[in-house]
N, C-alpha and C positions, 0 to 999 in steps of 0.2 A: 573957452575962458569961462571964469567964475559967474559972470553975468549972463551966460547963455541961458535961454530957456529950457526948461527940463523937457527931456524927451519921455512921451508917455507910451508905454508898451502893454499890450494886451496879449496874455499868454493862455493857452487852452491845453490842458492835459486830460487825457483818458485813457484807461485801459478797455478797449473796444469790446473784449470777449468775442471775438470773430473767427472762431474756430470752424473751418469748412466742414459741412455734413453733421457736426456735433452741437454747435451753439445754436439756440432755439432763435428763430425769427431773425438771423443773421441778415439777410438781404435788406429787409425792412429796417432794421436798426441801421444799418451802414448808411441808408438814404436818409434817415432822420438826422443822423450824425452831420452829414454833408449839409443838409438844409439849415441846421443850427449854425453850422460855421459860416455859411454864406450869409446868413441873416446879420450875425452879429460883427463879422468883420474883424477878425482876430489878426494880430500881427503874427504871431508864431503858434503853431499847433504842433503838439507832441503827442503821439499815439503809440500805444503798445498793443500786442496781440491782434494785428491785423495780418493774419497768417496767410492770407490769400492775396496773390499778387493781382487778381481780377478785382478784389475789393479796393486795393490800393489804386488801380487803374480807375476805377468808377469814382473815387475820391478826388484823384488828381483832376479828371475831367471836370468835376463839379466845381472844385476849388479854383480853377484856372483864372477866373475873373478877380477873385479876392485874395488868393495865395498862389501865384503862379510859379513859385519855385518849390521844389519838394525833391526829397531824396527817400529811396527806400533800402534799408539796410538788410543785406542778404547774408544769411549765417545758417549753419546746421543743416540737419537734414530737411526740415520743413520751413527754414527761415527763423530769424530772430522775432519777426512781428513788429519790428521797430520802424516807424517812419516820421519824417519831419516835414511840415508845410509851412512856407514863410511868404510873407509879403515882399521881403527884400531878397536879392540875389544871395545864393548860397556860393561862398567862395571856394570853400574845400571841405571835404568830410574825411571821416576815419571811423573805422569799427574795429572794437577790441573784444574778443570772444573769451568770456571768463574761462580759465582753466579747470575749475570742477562746477558740475552742474547736475548734480543728482546721480541716479543710477539707471543704466540701461534696461535692467530688468524690472524695474518698477513702471511697467507699461501702463498702469492705470493713472499714473502721474504724468507722465510724458515729458517733463522738463528737460530730460537728456537730448531728446530728439530736437528741442527748439533751438539749440545753440544760443542760450541768453548771453547777452552782450550788452555792451555801452557804445551808443553812436554818437559821433561828434559832427557837428556843422558849424563852420566859421561863417559868420554874417556881419557884414559891416552895415551899420545903420547911422546915418548922419554923421559919419566920421568917427563912429565908436565902435570898436571890434568886440564883438559878442562871441564866445565860445559856448555854444548850445549844445548840451549833453541829454540824451534821452536814453533810459534804461528800464531792465524789467529783472528784478532778482528772482531767485528760486522761491516758490510758494512755501508756505509754512505746513499746511494740511492738518497738523495736530499740534497744538500748543503744549499739551502736557507730555508728549513724547515726540520731540521735534528732532527727528533723526537727520535733518537736513541742516540744522542750525551751524555746524562747523562750515558747511559748503557756503551757506549765506554769509558769514563772516569773512571767509576768503573772497567772495565775491565784492563785499564792502570794502574790503582792504585794497583788492585790486582796482576797483572804482575810484578810491580816493587817490591812490597812486597815478592812475590815469589822468586824473583830473589834475592832479599837482603837477605832473610832467609835461602836459599838454598846454595848460593854461598861462603860461608864464608870459606870453605876449598879448593876452587878451586884456581888454579894458574892463569887461564884465563876464562873469561866469553865471551860467544859468543851467541848472538840472532840473529835469522833469521825469517822473515815472513811477511805476508800481514797483516800490521797494520791498513790498511784502514784510515790512518791519513796523511794529508799533513804536510810537515817539520815544519811549524810555529804553527800547531794545538796545543790546551793546553795539549792534552793527550800525544803527542810525547815529548813535553817539559817537561812535568812532568816526563815522564820515563826516559829522558837523565839526567836531573838535578838530580834526586834523586839517580839515580844509578851511575852515572859518565860514563855511556856507550858512546862511540865514535861513530860517524856516518862515516861509511866506504867511502860513496860519498864525504864528506866534508874534509875527512882526507887524502884521497887517493893522491899519487903524480902523477899518471897517469890515464887518464880516456877516455875510448871509448865506445861509445853508442849513445843512444837516448839524445837530447839536455836537459840539466838540470837534467840528470839522470832520467827522466821519466819512469815509468813502465806501464802506461796505456795511450795508444797514439792513437790519432784518426786514424792513418793509418793502425791500425790493424783490419783486416775485422770482427774481433769477438767481439769488443769493441761496447758498446752502445753510438752512437755517439751523441745522445740528452745529455747524462750526462756529456760529455766533451765539450759543446758548449763554456761555459765561460772560457775554458782552451785550446787554440788553439795548445799549443805545447804538452798538456796532462798532467798528474799529477804523482808525485812520493809518491807511498804509500807503497813500498815493500822495506824493509831495511835488511842491515847487519850491526849489531851493536856489538861494541867488548869492552872489558877492561881488563887490565892487573893487576895481583896482585902486590904486594909490591915489589917483587923480580923480576919482568919481565917487559919488555916493548914489546908492539905491534905495529906495523905500517902496514898500508895497501899500499902496493908496487903498486898494480894496481886494478882497478876496470872496469867492463865492463859490459854493459846490452846488450841482443839480440836487434835486430832493425827490427822485424817485421817477415817475412817469415822465415822458417827453409832453410838451404841451399839446393838448387836443387829441392825445392817444391814450391807448390802455397799456402801453409798455414802456420801460425804462429804455435808455440808450444803451444800457450795458447792465452786466451785474456789479460793476463799479459805477460811482459816482464821478462825475467830471469836476475837475479842479480848475477855477479861472481866476486869473490874478492880473490886476492892474498895477504895473510897476512905473516909477517915476526914476528916471536916471538923470543926474545932474553932474556936470563938469565942475569940479571944485578948483581947478588951476593950481592946485598944489598938493604934494604928496600928504597923506594922512599920517598922523603920528600913531606910531605903534609902541606899546609898552612890552618891552622884551621879558619873555619868561612868565607872563601873567597866567598864561593857560597850562603851563608845564605840569603842576600837579594833577590837574583835571585830565592831561593827556596821558600821564604815567599811569593813572588809576583805570581809565577806559581801556588802554592798550594792553595792560596786563589782564584784565578781564577777557579781552577778545583773545589773547594769547592763550589763555587757559582753556577756552572752548576750542580753539584749534588742536590743542594737545589733547583734549578729550576725543575729537575726531580722529586724530592720528592714532590713537591706541585701539579705537574701534576698527579702523582701516588695516591695521597691522593683524588684528585679529581674524578680520574676514580674508585678508591675504593667505594667512597661514592655513585657515580652514579651507579654501578653494584649492591651495597648493597641495595639501594632504588628501583631498578627495582626488585631484588629478593623479597623484602618485599611486593611490589605490587602483584607479581604474586602470592605469598602465600596467600594474602588477597583474590585474586580472586578464588583461589581454595578452601578456606574456605567458601567463599560465594556460591560456587557451591554445595559443599558438605553439607551445611545447607539447600539449596533448595532441593537437592535429598532426604536428610533425612525427611524433611517436607512432600514431596510428599509421601514417603514411609509410614510415619505415617499418612497420610490422612489429614494432616493440610491444604493442598493447593487441589484446585478443578482441578485435572488433571495435566499434566506435563506443566510447565509454557513456556518451549521451546521445539521444536521439538527435538526428542532424538539425532539424528545425529549431529545437531548444537551444542546441549549440550556437546556431547562426544568430538567433535572437539575442542570446546572451552577449555575443561578440558585437552586434550593433548597438546593444545598450551601453556596453562598457565604452565603445567607440565615441557614442553620444555624450556620455558622461565626462569622458577625458576631454573631448572638444570644448564642452561648456565649462567645465571646471579650469581649464588652461585660459580659456578667455576671460573668466573671472579673476583669476589670479593676476593676469595681466593688466586688467583694469584697476583692480585694487593696489597693484604696484605702482601704477601712475598716480593713483589717489594718494598713496603714501608720500611719493616723492613730491606731489604738488603741496601737501599739508607741511611736510618737512621744510619746503623751500620758504613758506608764507610764515612758519613759525620762527624760522632763523631771520628772516626780515624784521619781524616784531621785535625779537631778542635784540637785535641790532640797533633798531630805533630806540628801544627802552634804554639801552646803555647810553646811546648819545644824549637822551633827554635827562638822564640821571646825572650826567657829568656837567650839565650846564650849570654855571655859576648863578647863585642867588635862588636856587631851588628851595622851597620850604613846603 
C-alpha cells in the first residue's frame, strides 16, 4: 500500500579483475573484497571478472553469513566471470550469451574466449519482485580506433531486448556491471532510452567518491595509464541502473565509489573502483502516469546512430569475409597444383621430381595450414555478418514502428 514503509536496499557492484595467473595479487584482493562485503552487509552484490570458480567458492564461503544465496553464471571457454550474491533467496536465474564478442584471433584481448553475457536473478524482497541483471560488455581498448564498437552496440541492443522481454512481471529492475561505455556513448544512451533505466550516479541525492563518479582512475596502481591519458580524471564505465514498475517508485538516496587502495593496505580492490548504491523502494499503490510518445524523438535519434555503427561494422565484416574467402581459395588452388604435380610425377609424365621433396612437403603443409585458417576465418566472419545483418534489420524495423507513431515531433 501507499503508506507502507520504504524498502532500503544496499547494492554493491565491482569488476574484480580476477584473471587466474595474470591479475596481480589476485588472491589477496579477493580476500579484501570478501572482508569489505562482510563488514558492510550489502543486500545485493554484483561481481564481474570472477573468472576462477575457486575464487567464487572462496567468496561464497566467506559471505555465507551475510549473503547466503548466490549464483555463478557459466559461459564461454573460461566462463562469463559473472556472479550474484544476495541476502534474500534467489527464485530463478537465466543467462544470455551475446551473439558477437570480439575475434578469436585477437588473443591479446581475449574477450571472445570469455563468453560475455548478461545474467538474470529473480529475487523477491518483502513481497516485491526484483529482476536483477549483471553484465560485462566488450572492452574498448582504443577509443580513437575502436574496432569493437559495432560488437558493443550489438551487445547493448541485445541487453536492452533481453531486459525488455524478461522484466514484464518484475516490480523493480536493477542492472549492474562493467558496460565499457562512457555515459554519452551511443550504446549506453540506447540502453537507457529504450528501457527507461535510470543512472544511479545522475539520480542520487548524495555522492561520495571519485570525481565525476569515475570508476577507472589514473591513481589506481593497476590501471593502464596510457589508456587514460586523454582523461586526466579517469572514466566512468561501471554502472548501477534501475527502474520501477508502474506501482512503485525507486530513488537513489546515496551513491559511493571506492577511491583507490583498500583501508589499511597498499593495494586497491581491483583495477576498477567499486560502485555502492543505497536505494529506497516505495509502493505507491497506483499505476504511475506515462506520457505516450514523449521519448520518441530521442529514441529515433539514438537508434539511428546505433544503426549507423552497426552498418559500419557490417561493411567491415563483409570485407574480412571476402579477404579470408579469397585466401582460402588461393590456398586450395595451390594444393590442387601440388597434387597435380605429384600425380604427374607418379605417372611418369615429368622427368624426376620438379622440387626437392622436403620443400615440396613443407609447401604443401603451409598451403594446408593457410587453407584451414582462412576457412575458419571465413566461417567466423560469415557468422559475424549474419549477426550484424540481423541486428540492423531489427533496428530498422524498430525505427519504422517509432516513426509511424502518432504525435511524433
